[in-house]
N, C-alpha and C positions, 0 to 999 in steps of 0.2 A: 448464582446464575440459574435462570429458570428457562426451561425450554417450553415454549408456548404450544398451544394446540396446532398452530400454523407452523410447520417445520421450517419455513423460511426465516422465522424470527427467533432469535435467541435474545432473551431480555436480560439486562444487567441493571439492577436497581430500578426495575419497572420500565425501562426504555429499551427499544431495539438497538443493537450495536451500531447500526448506521447513524443513529442520532449522535453518538459520540464522535464519529469521524467528521460529520458535518459541523458539529459545534466546535471541535478543535480547529478545523480549518477556518471557520468564521472568527474565532478568537485570535488565531495566529496571524491571519492575513487580512482581516477587516473587510476592506472594500474590493478585494480580489474577486474574480469571477469563479464561483464555486459551482461545479457541475457534477452530477451523478449520472453515470452511464449504466443502463440496464435495459434488458428486453422485457422486464416484468413490470406490468402496470402498477401493481400494488407497491413495489419498491419505489418506483418513480413518484407516485403520489405521496408516499410517506416522505421521501426526500424533499419534495416541494413543501410539505407541511413544516419541515424543520429548517427551511430557508435556503435550500440549494436550488440551482437551476437544474434542469434535467435534459438528458439526451437519450432518445430511444435508440438503443443499440441494434445493429444489423443482426438478425437471427443467426447468420453464418458465424458471427463472432461471439455467440452465446453458448457454444458447445463446451462440454467438460474439458476437451483437449485443447481448447484455445488458450494460448498464452496471453499474458497481460499486454505485451507490446503492441500488437495490432489493434487492440481495444483502445488503448490510450491514443495511438496514432489517428485512428478514425475519429475519435471524439475531438481531438485537437483540431484536425483539418476541417471537419464539418462545423465545429463551433466557431472557429476563426472566420470561415466563409459566411456563416449566418450573421455574425456580428460585424463583419467587414473590418476586422482588426487582427493584428498579429500579436501574439503573446511573447514575452521575453523568457518566461519560465513556465515549466510544467511541474506541478507537485502531485504525485499520485499517492493516494492514501487508501487503505483497505479497511473495511469496518471490523476486521478481526483483531485490531489493536486498540481496544477502548481505553487502555491505560496510558497511551502515548501522551506525553506532556507537551503543552503549548510551548513551553520554554525550549524544548528540543527542536520543534519546528522553527521557531524564531531564530535560534542559534544556528541551525543548518542554513537557513535562508540568508542570514547575515554573512555567513562564511562564503556561500556561493556567489553572493553579490559583490563581495570585497576580495576576491581572490581569482586565480586562474582555474580553480576547480570547476569542472563542467557538470559533475554529477555527484550527489551525495545520497547514500543508501543507508537506512537504519539497519544496524547489525548488532549482534551480541557475540561476545567472546564465548566460543563453544569448544574450548580445548579439552579434549578427553581422549582416552585410548579408544580407538574405533576398530571395527571389524568390517569385513566385506563377505558377501556370500556368493560363491561361484558354484552353480549347480546346487547340490545339497550339502556342501561343505562350507564352513565358516573359517576365515583366515584373518589373522590380525593385520592391521595396517601399520604396524610398528615392528622394529627389530628387537627391542628390549622393553620390558615393563619398567616404567619409571613413574614417579609422581607427576601429576599433570602440570605442576608448576615448572617442571623441567622440559616440558614439551613446547614447541613453537606455538605461538598464538594462531588460532584458526577462528575466523569470523564467519558467522552464519547470518544471512539476511533475515531480518525479523518480520518483514512485511509491513512494518509500521508506516514507512513512507519511502518514496523514491523522488528525489528532487533533481531536476536537470534544466540546463539552459536549453532554450527552444531549438537552437541549431543542432543539438544532439539528437 
């Protein structure tokens, strides 16, 4: 991984991380409408170069404290309005998961299309002994120290993708 002179870009194998998200989406979903949302002109022009459609994000939704949900909602509603069509699914991908496999996206999409599942989120098993901090003191989140294989599974969202049916 190489950090470029421009702090917006972290390069992996000579390409910005956004390249990998766009390429994986194109490889997995072919003729789907792939859109990158950003308020940043350089990110938008780079996304276009790599084959994505672009959506200029409202600056109000570009703050550090803004969660992903309103960004996705605005992009969906405005893109549907612009195109005059309604999508059946929304797949949200972040450029911070360049090693996400196309097969993972295809498998999740196959599952969501052929089941009652309405949302699939990429996650990783993160079962470990954990602690919490209250004030200046740390306390364990467990009653007894055991091997992690004896703990119940705990899954952490990886940020690779979130796939949902439009009505959700």
